[in-house]
C-alpha positions as MATLAB code, in Angstrom:
seq = 'MGAECSIAIIHYAGPPIIGGVEITIHHHARLLAQEGYHVQVIAGRGNHFHPQVDFHKIPKIDSRHPEVLLIGEALARGKVPSQFANLRDDLIAILYPLLSNIDVCIVHNVITLHKNLPLTAALHRMSNEGITHLIAWCHDLAWRDTLYTPDLHSGYPWDLLRTPWHGVLYIAVSNHSRANLSNLTGLEEKKIGVVHPGVDIADIFKMESDTLNLIEKLDLLNADPIILLPARITRRKNIELGIQVIASLLRYKPRALLIVTGPPGPHNPANIAYLEVLKKLRVELKVTDHVLFLYELGKEGEPFYVSDAMMADLYHLADLLLFPSRREGFGIPVLEAGLVRLPIFASDIPSLRESTVGHIQYFDPENDPASVAESIFEYLKVDPIYQFRQRVLNHFTWQAIVKQKVIPIIHEASNLSEKTNLG';
ca = [
      35.565 -118.497    5.015;
      38.367 -117.368    7.371;
      40.999 -120.050    7.889;
      39.746 -121.914    4.818;
      40.982 -119.091    2.562;
      44.609 -118.217    1.859;
      45.493 -114.733    0.670;
      48.642 -113.305   -0.872;
      49.312 -109.557   -1.097;
      51.871 -108.342   -3.643;
      53.519 -104.952   -4.011;
      56.915 -103.530   -4.901;
      57.470 -102.838   -1.197;
      55.782 -103.854    2.021;
      55.724 -102.805    5.656;
      57.492 -101.498    7.615;
      58.332  -99.269    4.622;
      56.294  -96.065    5.024;
      53.956  -95.167    2.200;
      50.238  -95.042    1.452;
      50.139  -98.460   -0.218;
      52.376 -100.045    2.409;
      50.156  -98.714    5.218;
      47.129 -100.183    3.463;
      48.893 -103.545    3.189;
      49.838 -103.446    6.877;
      46.272 -102.924    8.093;
      44.606 -105.243    5.585;
      47.055 -108.048    6.374;
      46.890 -107.823   10.163;
      43.100 -107.506   10.310;
      42.512 -110.321    7.830;
      44.864 -112.511    9.856;
      42.908 -111.667   13.013;
      39.740 -112.757   11.195;
      41.298 -116.179   10.629;
      42.616 -115.885    7.075;
      46.058 -117.215    6.204;
      47.856 -114.143    4.872;
      51.238 -113.732    3.245;
      52.823 -110.555    1.903;
      55.187 -110.800   -1.063;
      57.338 -107.718   -1.685;
      60.707 -106.567   -2.943;
      61.436 -104.470    0.126;
      60.241 -104.641    3.726;
      60.397 -107.202    6.496;
      58.296 -109.456    8.689;
      55.929 -107.047   10.451;
      53.197 -109.080   12.178;
      53.329 -112.431   13.991;
      50.292 -113.775   12.116;
      51.406 -112.670    8.636;
      54.034 -114.504    6.568;
      56.470 -112.269    4.696;
      58.412 -113.213    1.556;
      61.066 -110.790    0.333;
      61.821 -111.166   -3.374;
      64.273 -108.410   -4.365;
      63.422 -108.547   -8.088;
      59.852 -107.471   -7.294;
      61.211 -104.147   -6.008;
      60.701 -101.193   -8.333;
      64.223 -100.056   -7.410;
      66.060 -103.313   -8.057;
      69.086 -102.590  -10.366;
      67.901 -105.043  -13.036;
      64.398 -103.579  -12.981;
      65.765 -100.030  -13.274;
      67.980 -100.979  -16.222;
      65.071 -102.593  -18.074;
      62.867  -99.639  -17.177;
      65.293  -97.194  -18.809;
      65.063  -99.093  -22.084;
      61.279  -99.362  -21.855;
      61.017  -95.612  -21.292;
      62.731  -95.137  -24.671;
      60.210  -97.467  -26.315;
      62.566 -100.457  -26.514;
      61.834 -103.910  -25.075;
      65.260 -105.359  -24.197;
      65.959 -109.091  -24.226;
      66.387 -108.959  -20.438;
      62.673 -108.153  -20.134;
      61.493 -111.662  -21.034;
      64.262 -113.215  -18.941;
      63.224 -111.313  -15.811;
      59.536 -111.967  -16.482;
      60.198 -115.690  -16.684;
      62.433 -115.607  -13.588;
      59.637 -113.944  -11.644;
      57.117 -116.540  -12.819;
      59.446 -119.301  -11.607;
      59.882 -117.567   -8.228;
      56.208 -116.727   -7.717;
      54.746 -120.005   -8.939;
      55.371 -122.031   -5.736;
      54.126 -119.132   -3.597;
      50.894 -118.512   -5.516;
      49.907 -121.937   -6.857;
      48.067 -122.844   -3.634;
      46.727 -119.354   -2.905;
      42.974 -118.749   -3.222;
      43.165 -115.009   -3.836;
      46.081 -112.700   -4.647;
      45.681 -108.962   -4.052;
      48.054 -107.014   -6.297;
      48.616 -103.387   -5.363;
      49.358 -101.011   -8.269;
      51.405 -103.486  -10.350;
      48.550 -104.011  -12.838;
      48.149 -100.274  -13.576;
      51.599  -98.821  -12.828;
      54.828  -99.213  -14.825;
      57.370  -99.361  -11.994;
      58.228 -103.016  -12.726;
      56.754 -104.087  -16.055;
      58.412 -107.532  -16.050;
      56.481 -108.213  -12.822;
      53.275 -106.948  -14.461;
      53.865 -109.272  -17.413;
      54.645 -112.226  -15.124;
      51.406 -111.793  -13.195;
      49.464 -111.382  -16.430;
      50.721 -114.707  -17.736;
      50.096 -116.442  -14.402;
      46.584 -115.004  -14.282;
      45.837 -116.240  -17.808;
      47.074 -119.696  -16.848;
      44.755 -119.748  -13.825;
      47.563 -120.184  -11.323;
      45.785 -117.857   -8.910;
      42.910 -115.399   -8.951;
      43.932 -111.752   -8.894;
      42.394 -108.649   -7.383;
      43.892 -105.520   -8.958;
      44.022 -102.881   -6.221;
      44.542  -99.675   -8.212;
      45.935  -96.680   -6.352;
      47.709  -95.071   -9.341;
      47.133  -95.188  -13.103;
      50.295  -94.681  -15.149;
      48.372  -93.965  -18.371;
      46.446  -91.173  -16.624;
      49.446  -89.430  -15.036;
      51.238  -86.821  -17.141;
      54.373  -87.460  -15.099;
      54.485  -91.041  -16.404;
      52.948  -90.969  -19.883;
      56.217  -89.868  -21.632;
      57.677  -93.235  -20.576;
      54.746  -95.243  -21.978;
      54.289  -96.495  -25.541;
      51.734  -98.398  -27.566;
      51.991 -102.169  -27.620;
      53.251 -104.855  -25.286;
      54.053 -104.599  -22.376;
      52.809 -101.020  -21.850;
      49.262 -101.839  -22.961;
      48.941 -104.315  -20.068;
      48.460 -101.253  -17.876;
      45.358 -100.045  -19.735;
      43.780 -103.275  -20.970;
      41.364 -105.106  -18.649;
      42.664 -108.538  -17.671;
      40.253 -111.414  -18.070;
      38.895 -112.766  -14.781;
      40.535 -110.070  -12.635;
      38.524 -108.015  -10.135;
      39.449 -104.331  -10.253;
      39.320 -102.137   -7.155;
      39.772  -98.360   -7.091;
      40.491  -96.317   -3.968;
      37.857  -93.623   -4.631;
      34.876  -92.964   -6.874;
      36.986  -90.454   -8.816;
      39.671  -93.113   -9.358;
      37.011  -95.591  -10.444;
      35.772  -93.186  -13.114;
      39.319  -92.724  -14.404;
      39.950  -96.474  -14.376;
      36.719  -97.105  -16.255;
      37.611  -94.491  -18.848;
      41.091  -95.978  -19.257;
      40.174  -99.656  -19.501;
      36.667  -99.554  -20.921;
      35.349 -101.498  -17.934;
      31.893 -100.449  -16.754;
      32.096  -98.462  -13.526;
      29.660 -100.828  -11.836;
      32.140 -103.663  -12.402;
      34.890 -101.795  -10.529;
      34.772 -101.892   -6.748;
      35.652  -98.950   -4.536;
      37.498  -99.428   -1.252;
      38.812  -96.302    0.425;
      41.957  -96.151    2.533;
      41.300  -95.857    6.257;
      42.429  -94.346    9.515;
      43.763  -96.033   12.625;
      42.415  -94.740   15.931;
      45.332  -96.248   17.852;
      47.858  -94.288   15.780;
      45.946  -91.007   15.860;
      45.328  -90.999   19.609;
      48.454  -92.981   20.639;
      46.281  -95.244   22.754;
      47.558  -97.573   25.457;
      47.602 -101.302   24.737;
      45.155 -101.862   27.623;
      42.725  -99.434   26.021;
      43.033 -101.129   22.642;
      42.354 -104.497   24.278;
      39.284 -103.002   25.940;
      38.046 -101.579   22.632;
      38.435 -104.931   20.891;
      37.043 -107.040   23.741;
      33.910 -104.914   24.153;
      33.532 -103.853   20.491;
      33.452 -100.232   21.617;
      33.819  -98.830   18.112;
      30.336 -100.160   17.382;
      28.756  -98.089   20.170;
      26.942  -94.894   19.211;
      27.256  -92.706   21.128;
      29.820  -93.554   23.792;
      28.895  -91.527   26.861;
      31.559  -91.181   29.526;
      30.707  -90.809   33.206;
      34.074  -90.326   34.947;
      33.308  -90.728   38.645;
      33.851  -92.917   41.649;
      30.767  -94.890   42.599;
      29.307  -92.850   45.426;
      25.726  -91.697   45.938;
      26.420  -88.000   45.450;
      27.565  -88.781   41.878;
      23.935  -89.617   41.042;
      24.952  -92.440   38.702;
      21.442  -93.833   38.751;
      20.359  -90.829   36.702;
      22.980  -91.730   34.108;
      21.567  -95.260   33.861;
      18.027  -93.911   33.543;
      19.155  -91.461   30.842;
      20.704  -94.303   28.818;
      17.480  -96.311   29.137;
      15.559  -93.384   27.630;
      18.219  -92.604   25.038;
      18.000  -96.106   23.569;
      14.703  -95.033   22.020;
      16.709  -92.723   19.762;
      20.126  -94.380   19.820;
      19.863  -98.192   20.152;
      23.660  -98.599   20.301;
      24.237  -96.034   23.069;
      26.753  -96.994   25.751;
      27.457  -95.449   29.160;
      30.931  -96.061   30.592;
      31.317  -95.469   34.330;
      35.043  -95.303   34.943;
      35.576  -95.293   38.704;
      35.511  -97.864   41.511;
      33.351  -97.551   44.633;
      34.560  -94.692   46.802;
      37.151  -96.008   49.305;
      36.020  -94.212   52.445;
      32.456  -95.438   52.912;
      31.531  -99.155   53.013;
      28.037  -98.192   51.863;
      29.469  -97.510   48.388;
      29.705 -101.242   47.678;
      26.003 -101.515   48.471;
      25.384  -98.545   46.160;
      27.141 -100.387   43.335;
      24.803 -103.330   43.864;
      21.821 -100.970   43.707;
      23.113  -99.600   40.398;
      23.656 -103.074   38.963;
      20.129 -104.052   39.986;
      18.767 -100.899   38.328;
      20.711 -101.768   35.188;
      18.956 -105.133   35.062;
      15.508 -103.698   35.849;
      15.788 -101.152   33.032;
      17.132 -103.825   30.649;
      20.308 -101.861   29.884;
      22.914 -104.357   31.112;
      24.611 -104.308   27.710;
      24.493 -100.517   27.574;
      25.938  -99.564   30.976;
      29.534 -100.564   31.593;
      31.200 -100.388   35.016;
      34.917 -100.651   34.261;
      35.493 -101.651   37.890;
      33.939 -105.039   37.094;
      36.369 -105.920   34.300;
      39.320 -107.139   36.356;
      40.749 -110.596   35.771;
      39.669 -113.520   37.932;
      37.198 -111.453   39.926;
      39.709 -108.752   40.844;
      38.648 -105.084   40.557;
      39.795 -103.127   37.515;
      41.317  -99.693   38.063;
      41.586  -97.188   35.227;
      45.029  -95.635   34.847;
      45.517  -91.956   34.037;
      46.728  -92.956   30.576;
      43.613  -95.041   29.903;
      41.433  -92.241   31.231;
      42.982  -89.895   28.669;
      42.238  -92.466   25.962;
      38.607  -92.703   27.057;
      38.171  -88.943   26.773;
      39.302  -89.192   23.140;
      37.152  -92.245   22.484;
      33.926  -90.840   23.948;
      31.319  -88.813   22.085;
      29.950  -87.012   25.128;
      30.585  -86.472   28.851;
      27.660  -86.985   31.242;
      28.216  -85.575   34.732;
      25.028  -85.874   36.832;
      26.484  -85.164   40.297;
      24.291  -83.642   42.980;
      27.333  -82.085   44.671;
      30.933  -81.427   43.618;
      33.788  -79.689   45.341;
      34.914  -78.457   41.955;
      34.575  -81.022   39.111;
      37.899  -81.673   37.374;
      36.443  -84.100   34.735;
      34.558  -81.307   32.976;
      37.836  -79.411   32.549;
      39.584  -82.506   31.188;
      36.711  -83.063   28.769;
      36.933  -79.447   27.681;
      40.578  -79.894   26.745;
      39.695  -82.613   24.237;
      36.656  -80.700   22.885;
      34.222  -83.273   24.267;
      30.577  -82.102   24.447;
      29.497  -81.935   28.103;
      26.096  -82.468   29.714;
      26.388  -81.730   33.427;
      24.367  -80.901   36.512;
      23.466  -77.289   36.995;
      25.221  -76.883   40.340;
      27.301  -73.928   41.611;
      30.754  -75.568   41.439;
      30.311  -76.547   37.791;
      28.850  -73.159   36.869;
      31.980  -71.602   38.371;
      34.409  -73.544   36.163;
      32.398  -73.779   32.955;
      30.744  -70.339   32.914;
      27.995  -71.314   30.521;
      30.096  -73.200   27.933;
      28.408  -76.591   28.460;
      24.896  -78.067   28.448;
      23.296  -77.975   31.930;
      20.430  -79.957   33.417;
      18.770  -80.257   36.818;
      20.214  -83.384   38.522;
      16.728  -84.138   39.817;
      15.223  -83.752   36.361;
      13.244  -86.310   34.387;
      15.801  -88.676   32.720;
      13.744  -88.764   29.528;
      14.104  -85.005   29.069;
      17.893  -85.231   29.555;
      18.043  -88.063   27.003;
      16.015  -86.045   24.528;
      18.315  -83.045   25.002;
      21.343  -85.244   24.320;
      19.743  -86.664   21.181;
      18.727  -83.244   19.865;
      22.251  -81.949   20.470;
      23.962  -84.860   18.707;
      21.484  -84.745   15.821;
      22.724  -81.325   14.719;
      26.362  -81.433   15.893;
      28.485  -81.638   12.694;
      31.582  -82.825   14.559;
      29.725  -85.772   16.073;
      28.038  -86.579   12.768;
      31.314  -86.631   10.857;
      33.072  -88.566   13.610;
      30.404  -91.271   13.385;
      30.795  -91.358    9.611;
      34.524  -91.932   10.017;
      34.029  -94.624   12.673;
      31.330  -96.420   10.690;
      32.995  -96.316    7.283;
      36.637  -95.236    7.358;
      38.454  -97.051   10.154;
      40.574  -99.933    8.927;
      38.443 -102.316   10.980;
      35.232 -101.154    9.293;
      36.790 -101.198    5.825;
      38.138 -104.737    6.150;
      34.859 -106.141    7.511;
      32.495 -104.228    5.238;
      34.509 -104.103    2.017;
      37.676 -106.180    1.837;
      36.307 -109.500    3.114;
      33.273 -109.465    0.765;
      35.598 -108.739   -2.178;
      37.838 -111.655   -1.193;
      34.774 -113.907   -1.047;
      33.693 -112.691   -4.484;
      37.138 -113.326   -5.948;
      37.369 -116.748   -4.341;
      33.929 -117.748   -5.606;
      34.815 -116.520   -9.085;
      38.003 -118.575   -8.950;
      36.073 -121.692   -7.965;
      33.614 -121.207  -10.830;
      36.523 -120.757  -13.260;
      38.157 -123.957  -12.051;
      34.874 -125.848  -12.396;
      34.130 -124.474  -15.708;
];
């Protein structure tokens, strides 16, 4: 679908306003735009926040607009003032040109929350007239919140918040919310979608833009596990063992990825030849897509050098450190990995024993690669931190949520809209 589909997102406020709904809008909008959809955000507060996303500020959509607040005070007393219909009709006139050519309109909270009931009523009428197809994204339910129920009354327009709208897809943000929404509206739970909010790795780890580009370019979030080998390419680093371990690990983990961070060592010309040996081994073992030499990723054939800042990002991104050196003067990478709580599999050599004193997983650097791979798999299989981390990466990053949940829902809504127009 992509560029063939236009999407509007409506809420009282939009980014860069800070709030749970606004953060959801920010990530949905930017990621949908990156997937090729034409996206516009319509809100009462906020500003243009992404170069690929159109932003329309309509002050009367804001829950805090003076006219909305005045009408809301009367509604809270159970009175529907004459200004209600006037504002509803004004909003229809304003929204009509924005939504009449939109395939799908995602409405956050307005269909189940009472913060701007004239806006709710305007969208209800536009939905009934088939001007656009709505997805009701329900974060909060006014009729199920004791803080709000004193301001709600039987009849129109309050009942719009608890009556299912014809032809509208309803989305809850958790299974618990779905059960409440079903109980409120009478909709069957199976007819209500669930799309959780997500997390943003870039925000949590404060990653460098170069790292984020690398993650996107190489689809690193799809790797499982990411194994970091932070070393210059010299023979004593025993990188061939790392490649052989990955080849064996693929039996258990078909998406495993080894990232070798360093360039060839600068003091011995033979290190360039060693890199060629490693690349040949990578081909022979059929793991070219599973062993990544960052040194090769420079633009226009130039070498790529990992900055200290990117190195810190890679420690946070990785699931495990593999350090197969035959000799080390000391072994700083294992200490850096320890600081970020990264599981470590390293050679059982005196210098590493000295610094780690038994707190890591050791192996003989001359050992059978298959046994090292099996040890890694058995460790990860029972490590609760790794297991939960993979659950988050697979299901709760914004990228995963948009691809796995949001886009299919947009397709469903668009298809439903087409059938309605035909029918």
